[in-house]
C-alpha positions as a Markdown table, in Angstrom:
| # | Residue | x | y | z |
|---|---|---|---|---|
| 1 | Unk | 0.1 | 0.1 | 0.0 |
| 2 | Unk | 2.8 | 2.4 | 0.9 |
| 3 | Unk | 4.6 | 1.5 | -2.4 |
| 4 | Unk | 1.4 | 2.3 | -4.3 |
| 5 | Unk | 1.0 | 5.7 | -2.4 |
| 6 | Unk | 4.7 | 6.5 | -3.2 |
| 7 | Unk | 4.4 | 5.6 | -6.9 |
| 8 | Unk | 1.2 | 7.7 | -7.1 |
| 9 | Unk | 3.1 | 10.7 | -5.4 |
| 10 | Unk | 6.0 | 10.3 | -7.9 |
| 11 | Unk | 3.5 | 10.4 | -10.8 |
| 12 | Unk | 2.0 | 13.7 | -9.8 |
| 13 | Unk | 4.8 | 15.4 | -8.0 |
| 14 | Unk | 8.2 | 16.9 | -9.0 |
| 15 | Unk | 10.9 | 14.6 | -7.3 |
| 16 | Unk | 13.2 | 17.7 | -6.5 |
| 17 | Unk | 10.7 | 20.3 | -5.1 |
| 18 | Unk | 7.7 | 18.3 | -4.2 |
| 19 | Unk | 5.5 | 20.6 | -6.3 |
| 20 | Unk | 2.9 | 19.4 | -8.7 |
| 21 | Unk | 4.6 | 18.3 | -12.0 |
| 22 | Unk | 3.9 | 19.0 | -15.7 |
| 23 | Unk | 1.5 | 16.1 | -16.2 |
| 24 | Unk | -0.6 | 16.8 | -13.1 |
| 25 | Unk | -0.7 | 20.5 | -13.9 |
| 26 | Unk | -2.1 | 19.9 | -17.4 |
| 27 | Unk | -4.8 | 17.8 | -15.8 |
| 28 | Unk | -5.7 | 20.5 | -13.3 |
| 29 | Unk | -5.6 | 23.1 | -16.0 |
| 30 | Unk | -8.1 | 21.1 | -18.3 |
| 31 | Unk | -10.4 | 20.7 | -15.2 |
| 32 | Unk | -10.1 | 24.5 | -14.5 |
| 33 | Unk | -11.2 | 25.2 | -18.2 |
| 34 | Unk | -14.1 | 22.8 | -17.9 |
| 35 | Unk | -15.2 | 24.4 | -14.6 |
| 36 | Unk | -14.9 | 27.9 | -16.0 |
| 37 | Unk | -16.9 | 26.9 | -19.0 |
| 38 | Unk | -19.6 | 25.4 | -16.9 |
| 39 | Unk | -19.9 | 28.4 | -14.5 |
| 40 | Unk | -18.9 | 31.2 | -16.8 |
| 41 | Unk | -15.9 | 31.8 | -14.6 |
| 42 | Unk | -12.3 | 32.7 | -15.2 |
| 43 | Unk | -8.8 | 31.9 | -13.9 |
| 44 | Unk | -5.2 | 33.0 | -14.3 |
| 45 | Unk | -2.1 | 31.3 | -15.2 |
| 46 | Unk | 1.3 | 32.7 | -14.2 |
| 47 | Unk | 4.4 | 31.3 | -16.0 |
| 48 | Unk | 7.7 | 32.1 | -14.2 |
| 49 | Unk | 11.3 | 31.7 | -15.1 |
| 50 | Unk | 14.3 | 32.3 | -12.8 |
| 51 | Unk | 16.7 | 35.0 | -14.0 |
| 52 | Unk | 20.4 | 33.9 | -14.2 |
| 53 | Unk | 19.8 | 30.3 | -13.2 |
| 54 | Unk | 22.3 | 28.9 | -15.7 |
| 55 | Unk | 24.8 | 31.2 | -14.2 |
| 56 | Unk | 24.2 | 29.8 | -10.7 |
| 57 | Unk | 24.6 | 26.3 | -12.0 |
| 58 | Unk | 27.8 | 27.1 | -14.0 |
| 59 | Unk | 29.6 | 29.0 | -11.3 |
| 60 | Unk | 28.3 | 27.4 | -8.1 |
| 61 | Unk | 27.4 | 23.9 | -9.3 |
| 62 | Unk | 24.3 | 21.7 | -9.6 |
| 63 | Unk | 24.0 | 21.1 | -5.9 |
| 64 | Unk | 23.5 | 24.8 | -5.2 |
| 65 | Unk | 21.2 | 25.0 | -8.3 |
| 66 | Unk | 19.0 | 22.2 | -7.0 |
| 67 | Unk | 18.9 | 23.8 | -3.4 |
| 68 | Unk | 17.9 | 27.1 | -5.1 |
| 69 | Unk | 15.0 | 25.5 | -6.8 |
| 70 | Unk | 13.8 | 24.0 | -3.5 |
| 71 | Unk | 14.0 | 27.3 | -1.9 |
| 72 | Unk | 12.1 | 29.0 | -4.7 |
| 73 | Unk | 9.5 | 26.5 | -4.5 |
| 74 | Unk | 9.1 | 27.1 | -0.8 |
| 75 | Unk | 8.7 | 30.9 | -1.3 |
| 76 | Unk | 6.4 | 30.4 | -4.1 |
| 77 | Unk | 4.1 | 28.3 | -1.8 |
| 78 | Unk | 4.4 | 31.0 | 0.8 |
| 79 | Unk | 3.3 | 33.7 | -1.6 |
| 80 | Unk | 0.0 | 32.1 | -2.8 |
| 81 | Unk | -3.1 | 30.8 | -1.1 |
| 82 | Unk | -3.5 | 27.1 | -0.1 |
| 83 | Unk | -6.1 | 26.7 | -2.8 |
| 84 | Unk | -3.8 | 27.8 | -5.5 |
| 85 | Unk | -1.7 | 25.3 | -7.4 |
| 86 | Unk | 2.1 | 25.8 | -7.9 |
| 87 | Unk | 3.9 | 23.5 | -10.3 |
| 88 | Unk | 7.4 | 22.9 | -11.6 |
| 89 | Unk | 7.5 | 22.2 | -15.3 |
| 90 | Unk | 11.2 | 21.4 | -15.4 |
| 91 | Unk | 14.6 | 23.3 | -15.3 |
| 92 | Unk | 13.9 | 26.7 | -13.7 |
| 93 | Unk | 10.3 | 27.1 | -15.1 |
| 94 | Unk | 7.4 | 27.2 | -12.7 |
| 95 | Unk | 3.6 | 27.8 | -13.1 |
| 96 | Unk | 1.0 | 29.1 | -10.7 |
| 97 | Unk | -2.6 | 28.5 | -11.3 |
| 98 | Unk | -5.0 | 31.0 | -9.6 |
| 99 | Unk | -8.7 | 29.9 | -9.5 |
| 100 | Unk | -11.7 | 31.2 | -7.8 |
| 101 | Unk | -13.4 | 34.6 | -7.6 |
| 102 | Unk | -11.2 | 37.6 | -8.8 |
| 103 | Unk | -8.4 | 35.3 | -10.1 |
| 104 | Unk | -7.7 | 37.7 | -12.9 |
| 105 | Unk | -7.6 | 40.9 | -10.7 |
| 106 | Unk | -5.4 | 39.0 | -8.2 |
| 107 | Unk | -2.9 | 37.9 | -10.8 |
| 108 | Unk | -0.8 | 41.0 | -10.9 |
| 109 | Unk | -0.8 | 41.3 | -7.1 |
| 110 | Unk | 0.4 | 37.7 | -6.7 |
| 111 | Unk | 3.0 | 38.2 | -9.5 |
| 112 | Unk | 4.3 | 41.3 | -7.6 |
| 113 | Unk | 4.3 | 39.4 | -4.3 |
| 114 | Unk | 6.3 | 36.5 | -5.9 |
| 115 | Unk | 8.8 | 39.1 | -7.3 |
| 116 | Unk | 9.3 | 40.7 | -4.0 |
| 117 | Unk | 9.8 | 37.3 | -2.3 |
| 118 | Unk | 12.4 | 36.3 | -5.0 |
| 119 | Unk | 14.3 | 39.7 | -4.8 |
| 120 | Unk | 15.7 | 38.7 | -1.4 |
| 121 | Unk | 19.0 | 36.8 | -1.6 |
| 122 | Unk | 19.0 | 33.0 | -1.0 |
| 123 | Unk | 21.3 | 31.5 | 1.6 |
| 124 | Unk | 22.8 | 28.3 | 0.2 |
| 125 | Unk | 25.8 | 26.5 | 1.6 |
| 126 | Unk | 27.5 | 29.6 | 2.8 |
| 127 | Unk | 26.7 | 31.5 | -0.5 |
| 128 | Unk | 24.3 | 34.5 | -1.0 |
| 129 | Unk | 22.6 | 33.7 | -4.2 |
| 130 | Unk | 20.8 | 36.6 | -5.8 |
| 131 | Unk | 18.2 | 35.9 | -8.5 |
| 132 | Unk | 14.9 | 37.3 | -9.8 |
| 133 | Unk | 11.8 | 36.1 | -11.5 |
| 134 | Unk | 10.2 | 37.1 | -14.8 |
| 135 | Unk | 6.5 | 36.4 | -14.9 |
| 136 | Unk | 4.1 | 36.2 | -17.8 |
| 137 | Unk | 0.4 | 36.1 | -17.1 |
| 138 | Unk | -2.5 | 34.7 | -19.3 |
| 139 | Unk | -6.2 | 34.8 | -18.5 |
| 140 | Unk | -8.9 | 32.2 | -19.3 |
| 141 | Unk | -11.1 | 32.6 | -21.3 |
| 142 | Unk | -9.9 | 36.0 | -22.5 |
| 143 | Unk | -6.4 | 35.0 | -23.8 |
| 144 | Unk | -6.8 | 31.4 | -25.1 |
| 145 | Unk | -9.7 | 28.8 | -26.1 |
| 146 | Unk | -8.0 | 25.9 | -24.2 |
| 147 | Unk | -5.3 | 24.8 | -21.8 |
| 148 | Unk | -2.5 | 24.2 | -24.3 |
| 149 | Unk | -2.9 | 27.6 | -25.9 |
| 150 | Unk | -3.1 | 29.3 | -22.5 |
| 151 | Unk | 0.1 | 27.6 | -21.4 |
| 152 | Unk | 1.8 | 28.9 | -24.7 |
| 153 | Unk | 0.5 | 32.3 | -24.3 |
| 154 | Unk | 1.6 | 32.7 | -20.7 |
| 155 | Unk | 5.0 | 31.4 | -21.8 |
| 156 | Unk | 5.1 | 34.0 | -24.5 |
| 157 | Unk | 4.3 | 36.8 | -22.0 |
| 158 | Unk | 7.1 | 35.5 | -19.8 |
| 159 | Unk | 9.6 | 35.6 | -22.7 |
| 160 | Unk | 8.7 | 39.1 | -23.5 |
| 161 | Unk | 8.9 | 40.1 | -19.7 |
| 162 | Unk | 12.5 | 38.6 | -19.7 |
| 163 | Unk | 13.3 | 40.3 | -23.0 |
| 164 | Unk | 12.1 | 43.8 | -21.8 |
| 165 | Unk | 13.4 | 43.9 | -18.3 |
| 166 | Unk | 14.5 | 40.9 | -16.2 |
| 167 | Unk | 12.4 | 40.5 | -13.1 |
| 168 | Unk | 9.3 | 42.1 | -14.7 |
| 169 | Unk | 5.7 | 41.1 | -15.1 |
| 170 | Unk | 3.9 | 41.0 | -18.5 |
| 171 | Unk | 0.3 | 40.2 | -19.3 |
| 172 | Unk | -0.3 | 38.4 | -22.6 |
| 173 | Unk | -1.8 | 40.5 | -25.5 |
| 174 | Unk | -2.5 | 39.5 | -29.1 |
| 175 | Unk | 0.3 | 41.6 | -30.3 |
| 176 | Unk | 2.8 | 39.2 | -28.7 |
| 177 | Unk | 1.5 | 36.4 | -31.0 |
| 178 | Unk | 1.8 | 38.7 | -34.1 |
| 179 | Unk | 5.3 | 39.6 | -33.0 |
| 180 | Unk | 6.1 | 35.9 | -32.6 |
| 181 | Unk | 4.7 | 35.0 | -36.1 |
| 182 | Unk | 6.8 | 37.9 | -37.6 |
| 183 | Unk | 9.9 | 36.6 | -36.0 |
| 184 | Unk | 9.3 | 33.1 | -37.3 |
| 185 | Unk | 8.7 | 34.5 | -40.8 |
| 186 | Unk | 12.0 | 36.6 | -40.6 |
| 187 | Unk | 13.9 | 33.5 | -39.5 |
| 188 | Unk | 12.4 | 31.3 | -42.3 |
| 189 | Unk | 13.0 | 34.0 | -45.0 |
| 190 | Unk | 16.7 | 34.7 | -43.7 |
| 191 | Unk | 17.5 | 30.8 | -43.8 |
| 192 | Unk | 16.0 | 30.7 | -47.4 |
| 193 | Unk | 18.2 | 33.7 | -48.5 |
| 194 | Unk | 21.3 | 32.1 | -46.9 |
| 195 | Unk | 20.7 | 28.8 | -48.7 |
| 196 | Unk | 20.0 | 30.6 | -52.0 |
| 197 | Unk | 23.2 | 32.7 | -51.6 |
| 198 | Unk | 21.1 | 36.0 | -51.9 |
| 199 | Unk | 23.3 | 38.2 | -49.5 |
| 200 | Unk | 25.9 | 40.5 | -50.9 |
| 201 | Unk | 28.6 | 42.6 | -49.1 |
């Protein structure tokens, strides 16, 4: 029985941080979509990425990097309500699912709270590790028709937050998808031009 319980925990939890894993988050997201559709409700998805995490791993080692992720997870849990879901997708990417009344209105406040919590240095094995968090926010149903699209759009918002100013918060807007499509087109056209030898000095 204990082995079964342990196997179940491992299937829904991230082994390093104890947070909900990607597979379990997707199930919860799909449930949140169904609930919102049924009750004409809404919810918010916050996509987070640690700033300078690779630098921490490269300079201080993976042991410090792993402990940083554990401490980040603890601060994330402390910054949200018990009813909110905090997940680790892998690497230094985390997601917070905010459901219930006023989720959309609370999203920016929670993102700021998370940013403030991560602005304080982390004490790890005698090292003071300074990092920050870039946050992208997408709202359902305003920003996407389903769970997968919502994840993508929150990720895009996070990417733009990171590009504009590390440690900032960005809400998703349609313009970000347009920018992404334009970027993909430029990349494709540049590759074609290189292959066809169309550049001149």
